Structure formats: structure tokens, C-alpha cells
PASEBA-1860 file (N, C-alpha, C; in nm, 3 decimals):
! residues 70
1> MLQSKSRE> -1.492/-0.139/0.485/-1.459/-0.058/0.369/-1.308/-0.057/0.343 ~ -1.229/-0.035/0.448/-1.084/-0.034/0.433/-1.033/-0.172/0.390 ~ -1.092/-0.276/0.445/-1.055/-0.413/0.410/-1.079/-0.437/0.261 ~ -1.190/-0.388/0.210/-1.224/-0.405/0.069/-1.123/-0.335/-0.020 ~ -1.082/-0.214/0.019/-0.984/-0.141/-0.061/-0.849/-0.212/-0.060 ~ -0.812/-0.272/0.054/-0.687/-0.346/0.062/-0.688/-0.465/-0.032 ~ -0.799/-0.537/-0.036/-0.808/-0.652/-0.127/-0.801/-0.607/-0.273 ~ -0.869/-0.498/-0.304/-0.866/-0.445/-0.440/-0.724/-0.406/-0.479
9> FGRLNMAS> -0.655/-0.338/-0.389/-0.518/-0.296/-0.413/-0.428/-0.418/-0.436 ~ -0.447/-0.522/-0.356/-0.370/-0.645/-0.372/-0.391/-0.709/-0.508 ~ -0.514/-0.708/-0.555/-0.542/-0.765/-0.687/-0.475/-0.685/-0.797 ~ -0.475/-0.553/-0.783/-0.410/-0.470/-0.884/-0.260/-0.495/-0.885 ~ -0.201/-0.510/-0.768/-0.058/-0.539/-0.762/-0.027/-0.674/-0.824 ~ -0.112/-0.772/-0.802/-0.089/-0.904/-0.860/-0.099/-0.897/-1.013 ~ -0.190/-0.814/-1.065/-0.200/-0.798/-1.209/-0.071/-0.735/-1.262 ~ -0.018/-0.637/-1.190/0.107/-0.574/-1.230/0.221/-0.675/-1.223
17> AKFFRKQA> 0.223/-0.756/-1.118/0.327/-0.857/-1.104/0.321/-0.956/-1.221 ~ 0.202/-0.992/-1.259/0.185/-1.085/-1.372/0.239/-1.022/-1.501 ~ 0.211/-0.894/-1.519/0.262/-0.821/-1.636/0.415/-0.820/-1.635 ~ 0.474/-0.788/-1.519/0.620/-0.784/-1.509/0.681/-0.920/-1.537 ~ 0.619/-1.026/-1.488/0.671/-1.161/-1.513/0.664/-1.194/-1.663 ~ 0.556/-1.154/-1.727/0.542/-1.179/-1.870/0.650/-1.103/-1.949 ~ 0.675/-0.979/-1.909/0.779/-0.900/-1.975/0.916/-0.965/-1.953 ~ 0.940/-1.016/-1.833/1.067/-1.083/-1.804/1.086/-1.204/-1.894
25> EKCAGMAR> 0.979/-1.280/-1.916/0.987/-1.396/-2.005/1.021/-1.354/-2.148 ~ 0.962/-1.245/-2.192/0.991/-1.195/-2.327/1.137/-1.155/-2.339 ~ 1.189/-1.087/-2.238/1.330/-1.045/-2.239/1.422/-1.167/-2.240 ~ 1.387/-1.269/-2.162/1.468/-1.391/-2.160/1.470/-1.456/-2.298 ~ 1.355/-1.457/-2.363/1.348/-1.513/-2.498/1.433/-1.436/-2.597 ~ 1.428/-1.304/-2.589/1.510/-1.221/-2.679/1.658/-1.244/-2.651 ~ 1.694/-1.259/-2.524/1.835/-1.282/-2.489/1.884/-1.413/-2.549 ~ 1.799/-1.514/-2.550/1.837/-1.644/-2.606/1.853/-1.637/-2.758
33> RTHDEDSR> 1.771/-1.553/-2.822/1.772/-1.548/-2.969/1.877/-1.457/-3.030 ~ 1.926/-1.360/-2.954/2.018/-1.264/-3.014/2.159/-1.321/-3.023 ~ 2.232/-1.275/-3.122/2.371/-1.318/-3.140/2.468/-1.210/-3.094 ~ 2.415/-1.093/-3.065/2.498/-0.980/-3.022/2.513/-0.983/-2.870 ~ 2.636/-0.988/-2.822/2.662/-0.999/-2.678/2.606/-0.881/-2.599 ~ 2.622/-0.760/-2.650/2.571/-0.642/-2.580/2.418/-0.647/-2.567 ~ 2.353/-0.684/-2.674/2.207/-0.695/-2.672/2.162/-0.803/-2.575 ~ 2.234/-0.915/-2.573/2.201/-1.024/-2.481/2.211/-0.977/-2.337
41> QRCEQLER> 2.317/-0.906/-2.307/2.335/-0.856/-2.170/2.226/-0.757/-2.130 ~ 2.188/-0.670/-2.224/2.081/-0.574/-2.194/1.948/-0.645/-2.169 ~ 1.920/-0.745/-2.251/1.795/-0.822/-2.233/1.796/-0.896/-2.100 ~ 1.910/-0.953/-2.064/1.919/-1.023/-1.936/1.903/-0.928/-1.818 ~ 1.958/-0.806/-1.831/1.941/-0.707/-1.724/1.795/-0.665/-1.713 ~ 1.730/-0.646/-1.827/1.588/-0.612/-1.825/1.506/-0.725/-1.761 ~ 1.541/-0.848/-1.792/1.472/-0.962/-1.733/1.485/-0.958/-1.580 ~ 1.605/-0.936/-1.530/1.626/-0.929/-1.384/1.547/-0.813/-1.323
49> TYCYLAEM> 1.545/-0.701/-1.393/1.471/-0.584/-1.343/1.322/-0.614/-1.335 ~ 1.267/-0.673/-1.439/1.124/-0.707/-1.438/1.092/-0.808/-1.329 ~ 1.180/-0.905/-1.308/1.158/-1.003/-1.200/1.159/-0.933/-1.064 ~ 1.251/-0.841/-1.046/1.258/-0.766/-0.920/1.129/-0.686/-0.899 ~ 1.083/-0.618/-1.003/0.960/-0.540/-0.993/0.840/-0.629/-0.960 ~ 0.835/-0.746/-1.021/0.726/-0.840/-0.992/0.730/-0.883/-0.845 ~ 0.848/-0.912/-0.795/0.861/-0.951/-0.655/0.815/-0.840/-0.562 ~ 0.852/-0.717/-0.594/0.811/-0.604/-0.510/0.659/-0.586/-0.512
57> EERQADDP> 0.599/-0.603/-0.629/0.453/-0.593/-0.640/0.385/-0.703/-0.559 ~ 0.440/-0.823/-0.565/0.381/-0.935/-0.490/0.394/-0.912/-0.339 ~ 0.507/-0.861/-0.296/0.523/-0.831/-0.153/0.424/-0.725/-0.109 ~ 0.406/-0.624/-0.192/0.311/-0.517/-0.159/0.169/-0.573/-0.154 ~ 0.137/-0.668/-0.240/0.003/-0.728/-0.240/-0.018/-0.811/-0.114 ~ 0.089/-0.876/-0.066/0.080/-0.956/0.056/0.063/-0.869/0.179 ~ 0.123/-0.750/0.178/0.118/-0.660/0.293/0.096/-0.518/0.245 ~ -0.028/-0.480/0.212/-0.055/-0.349/0.154/-0.024/-0.232/0.248
65> DRRPAA> -0.013/-0.256/0.377/0.019/-0.148/0.469/0.167/-0.116/0.474 ~ 0.248/-0.206/0.421/0.393/-0.186/0.417/0.428/-0.087/0.308 ~ 0.511/0.008/0.340/0.552/0.109/0.243/0.675/0.060/0.167 ~ 0.688/0.098/0.040/0.806/0.058/-0.036/0.932/0.120/0.023 ~ 1.044/0.054/0.005/1.171/0.101/0.060/1.219/0.228/-0.010 ~ 1.190/0.241/-0.136/1.239/0.357/-0.212/1.142/0.472/-0.210
END
């Protein structure tokens, strides 16, 4: 039973990671298209943040017993 819940939790985290990666791609695209330097920097920061969140979700999916650092 516990094993089943761990697998389910891992799948949910991977879905979240996929969402974060997709959002990061959108931010990267907006950064490339904008002509305003401030907007470009904000989009690039959002892209990095989404990538970081995706990585954290993937790590949690790999080891569901590990607690987040924050």
C-alpha cells in the first residue's frame, strides 16, 4: 500500500515538473521576443525559477521519502 502511494506521488511530481518545464519554455520564448530589457530580464528570471522548481519536483519524485530543504 505504501509503495503504491509512493509511485502515485512520484507521478504527480513528474506531472508538476512537466508543467514547470513548459512554463519555463514559454518564459524563454517571451524573453526572446521582447525588446524591453527589463521585461527580458524578468522573463529570464522566471525561466530559471521554473527550471529550478521542475528540478526539485523531479528529485522529489526520485526519492519521495526525502523532505524538501525549505
